[in-house]
N, C-alpha and C positions, 0 to 999 in steps of 0.2 A: 405444404401449407404456408403462404406468405404472410407477412404481417397480419394480424387480427383485424378484421374489418373495425370492429367495435372499438380498436385502441386506436387504429389510423384517425378515427372522427374525434379523438383526444388531441390531434398533434399540436393545434394551435394552443390549445388549454395549456399543454404540457410544456411547449416553446415559454409561454408567460410565466410558468412557475421557474422553469430553468433560469430566465434572464433577470427574474427579481431575485433568486439566489446569488447569480453571478454578480450583480451589482452590490450584494450585502455580504461579503465575505468575511469568515471567522475562523480564528485558529484555534489550533489544539483542542483542549477539553471546553473553550469558552464560545461554545457555539449556541448561545441562550438563544438569539432572535433567530437563529436558523430552526433550531428544534421548536420554537413558536409557532414560526410559518408551517413548519411539517406538520405539527399538532393540529393546527386549525384546517388545514387540506384534509387531514384525515378524518376530521369531526364532518364536514362537509361530504366526504366519500361515503360515511356510515360505516366504518369498522366497529367491531363489537367491543374493542377494549385497546386503550391508549394507558401505557406505563412509561412514564416521565423519569427523570431524575438519575438514570442507570449511568454509571461512568460519568458521574456531574450532569451533563447533556444529552445523554442518548436517550435513545425512545425504542420499546418494543412494541408494536400493535399487533393485536390478534383479530383475523377474520376466521370465524366459522362456517364450514361449508356444511353438507347434508349427511346427517348420520355420525356415527362414531369413526374416529380414525386416527392416524399418526399426526404430528405437527411437524410441518417444514420450515426450516429458516431461510428467508431470503434477506441479504445483506447489501446495506448501501453506507458507503463513509461519506460524511459531510463536512470535513473541514476543509479549510484553503490553504495556502501559502503565504509566506512574507516576502513577497514579490511585488515591485511596481509595477502595476499593469501598461501594455504598451500596444495593445489592440487597435485603440482608437474607435472602439463599438460603441453606438450608441447606449449599449446596456454594460459598458464598462465598469469596472468596480467603482464605487463611490468612497472607498474607504483607504486613504493613502498607505503605500505600502503592503497592501494585502490585495491577493486576488486567487481566484479559483484556476490555478495553471494547472490541474491535474484533472479536472473534469468530474470532481465530487459533487458538482452542481448537476452535471449531468446525471451520475449514478444515482442520485436522490431522486432525480424526476423520472428514471425509469422504473424505480420501485413503486413510487406513488402512481405512476400511470398503469403499472400491474394492480396494484392495490384499490385502483377505482373498479377496474374491470372485474376483479376476483369478488369485490364488495358487490357489484351488480349481478354477476351471473350466477354465483355460489356452485357452480359446476364441478364441484370437488367433496370428497371427503375429508372428515377431520378438520385440521387448523392450519392455517398459515401465520407465520410468526414473521414480522416484517421488523427487521433490525436496521436500526439507522444509528449510526455510531460515529463519534467523535474521534479526533485524535489518532487518524491514522498516519499523518505525515509526522508527527514528532508527540511521544507520550504512550504509544500503545495502547488505544482505547479498546482495541478488539481483546487484548489480554484482560484489562479492567472488566469488560463487559462479562466475560468467562470467568472471572475470579469473583465477581459478583453475582454468580450463579443463574444466568439466563438459560443455559442449557437446562438444568434441573428445574428449575421455575416454573418455566414454560413448556417442559417437555418436549423440548426441540431433539428431534431423531436424526435429522440430517440437516446439512446446512450449504447455500450455495450463492456463490457472489460474482459480479462481471466488473472488469477495468476497461476502459476505453482505450483503443489503441490508433493513434493517428498515425498517419501513412502506412497502415494496413489497409487493403482492399476494403471499400465501404460495404457493410453487411456482412463482413466475413467474419466467422468464429475461428479463434485458435486455442489450443488447449493440449494438454498430454497427460496421462496418468503418472504418478508418483512425484518426484521433487520438480516443480515448475517454476518456482523462484527462490532466490538464496537466502541464507541467514545473512544477517549483517551485523558485524562487531566494529568497534570504534575504540582506536587507542590513541590516547593521548600521552606523549612523552615530554617531560620538563627534565632538562640537563642545565648543572650548575657546575660552573668552574672557576677561573678565577679571572677577572678582567684586568686590562691595564693597556698601555700605551700600544700601539700597532707597531712602532719600531722597536719594542723590546719584548718579542713573544716568547723568549725565555724565561721571562719572569712571571707569565701567565699561565694558566691552564686553559686552553683555548676550547670552547664549547663548540664552535662552527666546525672546527675539523671533525669533533666527535658526531655532531649530526650527518656530516657527508659519508662518514663511515658507518653510520648506523644504517641511513638510508640504502645506501648501495648494498650492505650484505642483507638488509631485510628482503631485498629483490631476489635472492637466491633462495629464498625458501621454498617457492612454489617449484622452480624447476630442478631443485636438490632434493627437497624432502617430501613432496607429494606426488604419488604416484601419476604418471603422465596421463592417465585415462581419468584421473578425476579432476573435475573443474573446480577453480578456485581462484581469487584475485584478491590481491593486496595493492592498494594504491594509497602513494602518501601524496595527501592533497595539501597540507600546509606545512611551511618552514616559515618560522618566525624568529629573527633574531638580530642584534644591533642596531645602532644609531647614528654612526659616524663611521667614515673611511678609516680614520686614523685610530680607533677604538676597538680593541678586543673587548666583546661584550662578557658580561659575567654569566647570562643565562640564554639558554635557547630551548624551543620546542618544535615537535612538529606532531601531527597526527596523520592517521592512517584509516581508511576503511578496509574491511576483511570480509570476504565474501564467500561462501563454499554452499554445498549440498548436504553434506552428510556430518551426523555428531562426532565421528572418530577425526574426521578431517578438521573440523573446527576446532577441537581439542588440540591436535597438534599446531596447527597456525598460531594458536595463543602460546603454547609452550615455546615454540622456536622463537617467536617475537620476543617474549621476555628474554630467553637466554641470550639472543643478539645482543638487545639493549643492554643486559647486565654485563655480558662479556666485553664489548666495546667500551663501556664506563670503565671499566677497570683497566682495560688496555690505554685509554685517552686519559687517564687519571681523573676523571668528573663523576659527579654523582649524577644519578638517574632515576628519576620516578615514571611508572608506567600507570597510569589510569585505563584501564582495560574495559570498556562499556559492553557487557553482553547484551548484545540487541535482538531483534525479532530472529527468530528460527527460520528455517526453510520452509516455505509453503509446498505441501506435500499433497497432490491430490490423491483421493482414494479411487483404486481401479474402476470398480463396478459404477461407481457415482459418476466417474467422468464419462465413461461409455456412455452411460443413459443420458448425462447432460448433452454429450457430443449429439447423440441420436434426435433429442429435443431439438438442438439447434439446426439439425438437417432438416425437422418439419418445417421451420419457420423462413430459413434461408436457402434452403437447398443442398443436395449432398455436395456440390462442387463449391459450396462456400464454406465448408467446415474441415478442417485439419486438427483432428483428433490426435497427431503425434507431432505435434510441432515441437521446434527447438525450446528447452528451457532457457531462462534466461537470468543474469545477476542482480535483477533489480531485486527488492525484497517488500512484504506486504505484511502488515499485521492479521490478515485475515487467516495467517498460518496458525494462531492461537485458537480460532473456532475449529479450522481442521484436525488440529491435535486434541480437541474435545469430542468431535463429532465427525462421522463419514460425510463427506461432501466433495466439492470441486469449485475451482476456480477457471475462468473463462476470460479471453481478451474479445472484444469484439471491435473490429476495424470501423473506424470512422472516416475514411479516406484522408486526401493530402492535408496538410497542415504544419502550422509550428509544433513542434515537439512538447512533450509534458515537462513542465517545470519551465517552460520557456516563457517569458513576459509577452510575447505575442500568440500565446496559445490560446483558442477558445473551443470549447465543446461544439461538435456538429449536431445541432437540434435535429436533423433529421435521422441521427441514429437513436433517439430515445424512444420511437414507438417499435424499433426493431429489439430493443432490450427488454422492454415492456412486455412483448410477446413472448420473446424468450421465457421471462420468468412466469407469464401466465400459463402457458402450455406446459413448463417444467410442473407446475402444481398439480394440473389437470392430468397429466399423465402419471405423475408419481402417486396421487392419491384419487383414482376415479371413481365416480360415485358407481355404488352398487358392485 
């Protein structure tokens, strides 16, 4: 079955929704205008209930089908990024320094399109819970919505989500059971020595050489402490120190992003990171403080739900356009918290050639919205059939 004809007829309306959202990006939990726009569309669509103010600006809306049955959750994130847009599109961001560079405007549009179809047809049993989540990029809005009890409050039994994938063939779905995306932790290391003149290093305690030693040693953790068949990444992404060519600075700092898939590997990476920093601080005579931010857990798909979602995707785009055993990746997602709370699956939807995610020239491909909406709609109809 291709894109549902009824949803295909919404294509221009969906494009209008998406481009409005793109022009008015908001960050983190401060998605007030975005939430108001979504709530207005949901009222026009005719959903049965709209619950606002969850995780500050999140929304859960309910559509009731025919007769009793379980509740299935469908999630779309809605926050933007602090990036100055460079697309030059007529619908480019009107907010300086903010843009939808990850396609969350497209995710919202796909879910609204599915909602319109499901509210019109009601060709399912039980209830659909439409989850519009803030703060995926920064703040863990998925975790907050779970902590605020949406799964129990609305009786959600399983949950699904989609992320767009630029430079993956248009209309192709990819996913895999088990770990799909990595956990993400961030370490900030602050080093204090004794500054002074660059001509008299013997009178100083140089934090620069300490930073160099620590960074080099940290790069040995994965090849020498992690089993070779376990995927993990440590990337040092910032080093800051010094003000002039003839001054040994008093302080230095660096930070790193740390990613893997398994809790025991995650704990090992943290342990070794601390040990290396502390040991090198002693060796170089500096003091060091590590602020280790324990971030999103790995996004782990449930096997049965992943196989089911892949089967639905094949209905929509054909068997040759679905890879249900795709490679996992080192990016992260706070949908992980929802998959910890309930069984479900997360999938990527290819949107064809274009700038990559988090790039200032990125723009969501509007032609993909009816594909994602059709997937969500068919997922509900197959998971909770009438009769």
